[in-house]
C-alpha positions in Angstrom: 69.5 86.0 139.7 67.8 87.1 142.9 66.4 90.4 141.6 63.9 91.1 138.8 65.5 92.7 135.8 64.2 96.3 135.6 64.9 98.7 132.7 64.0 102.3 132.1 61.7 102.6 129.1 62.0 105.9 127.3 58.7 105.3 125.6 56.7 105.5 128.9 59.4 107.4 131.0 59.3 104.6 133.6 61.5 101.9 135.0 59.6 98.6 134.8 60.1 94.8 135.1 61.4 93.4 131.9 59.3 90.6 130.4 60.7 89.2 127.1 58.3 88.3 124.3 60.0 84.9 124.1 62.5 83.9 126.9 64.1 81.4 124.4 64.9 84.3 122.0 65.4 87.7 123.7 65.9 90.2 120.9 67.8 93.5 121.1 68.6 96.0 118.3 71.1 98.9 118.8 71.9 101.6 116.2 75.5 101.1 115.2 78.1 103.4 113.5 78.0 105.3 110.3 81.4 104.2 109.0 82.8 107.1 107.1 85.5 107.9 109.7 87.1 106.6 112.9 84.5 106.2 115.7 84.8 108.8 118.5 84.3 108.3 122.2 80.6 109.4 121.9 80.2 106.4 119.6 81.9 104.2 122.2 79.4 104.8 124.9 76.4 103.0 123.5 78.6 100.2 122.3 79.9 99.6 125.8 76.6 100.2 127.5 74.7 97.8 125.4 77.5 95.3 125.5 76.9 95.2 129.3 73.2 94.7 128.7 74.0 91.9 126.2 76.2 90.2 128.8 73.6 90.5 131.5 70.8 89.1 129.3 73.1 86.2 128.3 73.7 85.5 132.0 70.0 85.6 132.8 68.6 83.7 129.7 71.6 81.8 128.4 74.1 82.6 125.7 72.0 80.8 123.0 68.8 82.6 123.9 69.8 86.2 123.2 70.0 87.8 119.7 71.8 91.1 119.6 71.7 93.0 116.3 73.9 96.1 115.9 73.9 97.5 112.4 76.4 99.3 110.3 75.3 102.3 108.2 77.3 102.0 105.0 75.4 104.4 102.8 75.1 108.0 103.8 75.8 111.5 102.3 79.0 111.7 104.4 80.2 108.3 103.1 79.3 109.4 99.5 81.4 112.6 99.9 84.4 110.6 101.3 84.2 108.1 98.5 84.3 110.8 95.9 87.3 112.3 97.6 89.3 109.1 98.3 88.2 106.8 95.5 87.2 108.9 92.5 88.4 106.3 90.0 86.0 103.6 91.3 82.4 103.1 90.3 80.1 104.9 92.8 78.8 101.9 94.7 82.3 100.4 94.8 83.7 103.7 96.1 81.4 103.7 99.2 82.3 100.0 99.8 86.0 100.9 99.8 85.4 103.6 102.4 83.2 101.6 104.6 85.4 98.4 104.6 88.3 100.3 105.9 86.5 102.2 108.6 84.4 99.3 109.7 87.6 97.2 110.1 89.0 99.9 112.4 85.7 100.2 114.3 85.8 96.4 115.0 89.4 96.6 116.2 88.7 99.5 118.4 85.6 98.1 120.1 87.2 94.8 120.6 90.0 96.6 122.5 87.2 98.1 124.7 86.2 94.5 125.7 83.0 94.4 123.7 81.6 91.1 122.5 80.7 90.8 118.8 76.9 91.2 118.3 75.0 88.1 117.2 74.3 89.7 113.8 75.7 92.9 112.3 73.7 93.7 109.2 74.8 96.4 106.7 72.4 98.8 105.1 73.6 98.1 101.6 72.8 94.4 102.0 69.2 95.2 102.9 68.0 97.5 100.1 65.4 95.0 98.9 63.9 94.9 102.4 63.8 98.7 102.5 62.0 98.9 99.1 59.5 96.3 100.4 58.6 98.4 103.4 58.3 101.6 101.4 55.9 99.8 99.0 53.8 98.8 101.9 53.7 102.3 103.3 52.6 103.7 99.9 50.0 101.0 99.5 48.4 101.7 102.9 48.4 105.4 102.6 51.2 106.3 104.9 53.7 107.4 102.2 53.6 109.3 98.9 55.8 110.1 95.9 56.7 113.8 95.3 59.3 115.2 92.9 61.1 111.9 92.7 61.2 111.3 96.4 59.1 109.0 98.6 58.1 110.6 101.8 56.4 109.4 105.0 53.1 111.2 105.7 53.4 112.1 109.4 49.8 113.2 109.7 48.6 109.8 108.5 49.7 108.4 111.9 47.4 109.6 114.7 49.9 109.0 117.5 53.1 110.1 115.7 55.6 111.5 118.3 55.0 109.2 121.2 58.7 108.6 121.9 59.9 112.1 121.8 56.6 113.7 123.1 57.0 116.5 120.5 53.9 118.0 118.8 53.9 117.7 115.1 53.9 121.5 114.5 57.2 121.8 116.5 59.1 119.0 114.6 60.6 120.9 111.7 60.8 124.5 112.9 63.2 126.6 110.9 63.4 124.6 107.7 63.3 126.7 104.6 59.9 126.5 102.8 61.6 126.3 99.4 63.3 123.1 100.3 60.1 121.4 101.6 57.6 122.8 99.1 56.9 119.3 97.8 56.0 118.0 101.2 52.4 117.6 102.4 53.5 118.5 106.0 56.7 120.1 107.3 57.5 117.1 109.4 57.3 114.5 106.6 60.6 112.7 106.1 62.3 111.0 103.2 62.1 107.2 102.7 63.7 107.1 99.3 65.5 109.8 97.3 66.8 109.9 93.7 70.6 109.7 93.1 72.4 111.9 90.7 75.0 110.7 88.3 77.8 111.2 90.9 76.0 109.5 93.8 75.6 105.8 94.5 72.2 104.3 93.9 70.0 101.2 93.4 67.2 100.5 91.1 63.7 100.9 92.6 60.1 101.4 91.5 60.7 105.1 91.8 63.9 105.3 89.8 67.6 104.8 90.7 68.1 106.1 94.2 69.1 105.4 97.7 67.3 105.1 101.1 66.7 107.7 103.7 68.5 107.1 107.0 65.5 106.0 109.1 64.2 103.3 106.8 67.5 101.4 107.0 67.1 100.4 110.7 63.4 99.6 110.2 64.4 97.1 107.5 67.3 95.6 109.3 65.6 95.2 112.7 62.5 93.7 111.0 64.5 91.2 109.0 66.7 89.9 111.8 64.5 90.4 114.9 60.9 90.4 113.6 58.1 93.1 113.3 58.0 93.5 117.1 61.0 92.7 119.4 62.1 93.3 123.0 64.6 96.1 123.3 65.8 98.9 121.0 68.8 101.0 122.1 70.9 103.9 121.1 72.2 107.3 122.2 69.9 110.1 123.5 70.5 112.1 120.4 68.7 109.4 118.3 65.3 109.8 120.0 64.3 112.4 117.5 64.1 112.2 114.6 65.7 108.8 114.0 64.0 106.5 116.5 60.7 108.4 116.3 60.7 107.8 112.6 61.7 104.2 112.9 58.7 103.6 115.0 56.4 105.4 112.5 57.7 103.4 109.5 57.7 100.0 111.2 54.3 100.3 112.9 52.5 101.7 109.9 54.1 99.1 107.5 53.3 96.1 109.7 50.2 97.3 111.4 51.6 96.8 114.9 51.0 98.7 118.2 54.7 98.9 118.9 58.0 98.4 117.2 60.0 97.4 120.3 58.6 97.0 123.8 61.5 98.8 125.6 63.4 101.8 124.3 66.8 102.5 126.1 68.9 105.5 125.6 72.4 106.4 127.0 73.3 110.0 127.9 75.5 112.5 126.1 79.4 112.5 126.3 81.3 115.7 126.9 85.1 116.0 126.8 86.8 118.0 129.6 83.5 119.7 130.3 82.7 120.8 126.7 80.7 119.4 123.9 82.9 117.4 121.6 83.7 119.3 118.4 86.4 119.2 115.8 86.4 123.0 115.6 87.0 123.2 119.4 89.9 120.8 119.1 88.5 118.3 121.6 87.2 115.7 119.1 88.7 112.4 120.4 88.5 109.0 118.6 88.7 105.6 120.3 91.7 104.8 118.2 93.5 108.0 119.4 93.0 107.0 123.0 94.1 103.4 122.4 97.0 103.8 119.9 98.4 107.3 120.1 99.5 109.8 122.8 97.1 112.6 121.9 95.0 112.6 125.1 96.9 113.2 128.2 100.2 112.6 126.3 99.9 108.9 126.7 98.1 105.7 125.5 95.2 104.3 127.5 94.4 100.6 127.9 91.0 99.5 126.6 89.8 98.2 130.1 90.6 101.7 131.5 88.5 103.4 128.9 85.6 100.9 129.5 85.7 101.4 133.2 85.8 105.2 132.9 82.5 104.9 130.9 80.9 102.5 133.4 81.7 104.7 136.4 78.7 106.9 135.4 75.1 105.5 135.1 74.3 105.0 131.4 71.4 107.4 131.4 73.4 110.3 132.9 75.6 112.6 131.0 79.3 111.9 131.3 82.3 114.2 131.3 85.2 112.2 129.7 88.4 113.6 131.1 92.0 112.7 131.8 91.1 112.9 135.5 88.4 110.2 135.0 90.7 108.0 133.1 93.4 108.3 135.8 90.8 107.4 138.5 89.7 104.3 136.5 93.3 103.3 136.1 94.0 103.6 139.8 91.1 101.3 140.6 92.1 98.6 138.1 95.7 98.7 139.4 94.4 97.5 142.8 92.5 94.6 141.2 94.0 91.1 141.0 95.0 89.9 137.5 92.8 87.0 136.7 91.5 84.8 134.0 87.9 84.0 133.1 86.6 81.6 135.8 83.8 79.1 135.6 82.1 80.5 138.7 79.0 82.4 139.6 79.3 86.2 139.7 78.7 88.1 143.0 75.0 88.4 143.6 75.4 92.0 144.6 76.9 92.8 141.2 74.1 91.0 139.4 71.5 92.8 141.5 73.0 96.2 140.7 73.0 95.5 136.9 69.5 94.1 137.1 68.4 97.5 138.4 68.5 99.3 135.1 72.2 98.6 134.5 73.4 100.4 137.6 77.1 100.0 136.7 78.1 102.5 139.3 76.9 100.3 142.1 78.2 97.2 140.3 81.7 98.7 140.0 81.7 99.8 143.6 80.9 96.2 144.7 83.5 94.8 142.2 86.2 97.0 143.7 85.3 95.9 147.2 85.4 92.3 146.1 88.8 92.8 144.5 90.2 93.9 147.9 88.6 90.9 149.5 90.0 88.6 146.9 93.5 90.1 147.3 93.3 88.9 150.9 91.4 85.6 150.3 92.3 83.8 147.1 89.2 81.6 147.4 87.2 84.7 146.2 89.2 85.1 143.0 86.8 83.0 140.9 83.8 85.1 142.0 85.8 88.3 141.3 86.8 87.0 137.9 83.2 86.0 137.0 81.9 89.4 138.2 84.5 91.4 136.3 83.7 89.4 133.2 80.0 90.3 133.5 81.0 93.9 133.2 83.5 93.1 130.5 86.4 94.4 132.6 88.8 91.5 133.2 92.4 92.5 134.3 94.4 90.1 132.2 97.5 88.2 133.4 100.5 89.5 131.5 102.3 86.9 129.4 105.8 86.5 130.5 108.4 84.3 128.7 109.8 81.3 130.5 113.4 82.7 130.8 112.2 85.8 132.5 109.8 83.9 134.7 112.6 81.6 135.8 114.9 84.5 136.6 112.2 86.2 138.7 111.4 83.0 140.5 115.0 82.6 141.5 115.3 86.2 142.8 112.0 85.8 144.8 113.4 82.6 146.3 116.6 84.3 147.2 114.7 87.2 148.8 112.8 84.7 151.0 116.1 83.2 152.2 117.3 86.7 153.0 114.1 87.4 155.0 114.5 84.1 156.9 118.1 85.2 157.8 116.7 88.6 158.8 118.9 90.3 156.2 116.3 92.8 155.5 118.5 95.3 153.6 119.4 92.7 150.9 115.8 91.5 150.7 114.6 95.1 150.2 117.3 95.6 147.5 116.0 92.6 145.6 112.4 93.8 145.9 113.4 97.3 144.7 115.3 95.9 141.7 112.3 93.8 140.6 110.0 96.8 141.1 112.2 98.9 138.9 111.7 96.3 136.2 107.9 96.3 136.6 107.7 93.2 138.8 105.4 93.6 141.8 105.8 91.3 144.8 103.0 90.4 147.2 103.9 88.7 150.5 101.5 86.5 152.4 101.2 83.3 154.4 100.5 79.8 153.3 97.1 78.9 154.8 98.1 75.4 155.7 101.7 75.8 157.1 101.7 79.5 158.1 105.0 80.0 156.3 105.7 83.2 154.4 105.0 82.9 150.7 105.6 85.5 147.9 103.8 85.8 144.6 104.7 88.2 141.8 103.1 89.8 138.7 104.1 92.2 136.0 102.6 95.6 136.8 100.2 96.9 134.1 
């Protein structure tokens, strides 16, 4: 790679050169889905953005030298409510497992259709309860947490530099909360690490009684277990900066006595739908699955590579307006790209340099499109195009065609070439139009060695 990898760090509000703690094991953690329902397109954005980062880091440091952890939150009040509704006959902990198994499976299918690689590890919150309890015990032991009315809470005033990530003063961090609810807290901004579970809520045994974890402690436990007390990059959506990521930092640093939790914090911008905030009440709540598998958005289905490109046509830190117009624009671009397979070739240096500049996918896509046009005219560029497209996770796939159809098309293409040689252009055009009506696109060119006319064909996507 010719350029230095630079990333915007939310913690310091600057774009700086990336220096991994250990180049043999670059470690990335990204907050994954809470699997109580189908993932929406707002959930899709961080999955796609950090998949590109994962691909870039693997290109720079090697596939075996990058560890990407993306968790699944499988215990949560919304999950509890869904389990009670859908599986009232099951024991409480089994009920939430039934809910999350179904929705996690759908999430995996949806993001695979978006061209996303599987993370290196995908920990689940319920598999890391012991690690959460261990961190909470450390926080109580070193004076950063306390027990009150059955809950364990983090004492925000025990951390002198609490609020570094969000840059929010302590006295502004819980405005509007009812005093009656928080009467047991030492400070309004204190947050729950462990809470007691009632008889109709799932729970686990702990030193403070049967209960369940607070949301923030889950990611501290999982990132610490799989990446270490301090790791390279922590990512997620802009909406997670406060309180989730702020509180992750507080828990992890105070439990482990470290200066930082992660060296670089990256956050993607918000997603709107047709110019409005996504909301079920407004009728513009769109799931990934609806876009892929139904005809609810624009009265049609959208291929996964089109959805992915539509996301990457805006810089990850900028807000994005997800619209039918944007999807159509992405589809038009891809339609002009050659259908290729993954090639053992080097990606275009300009594409790499664009991604190395804080994941500038806008510039990378622009260069990829130009390279596609060049490759259409010069087949020797196809491997570079394929490798560059794969780096972005957008690889127009060759459509599988059965042998009988392929033979019939080849025969018609050969017949058309004979018609052209005989200057019978009307019949040649008729064959071309018949094939086009069946979704077969012809491309005429010249053999580089002989100069004779040659025709290739492909099934239009």
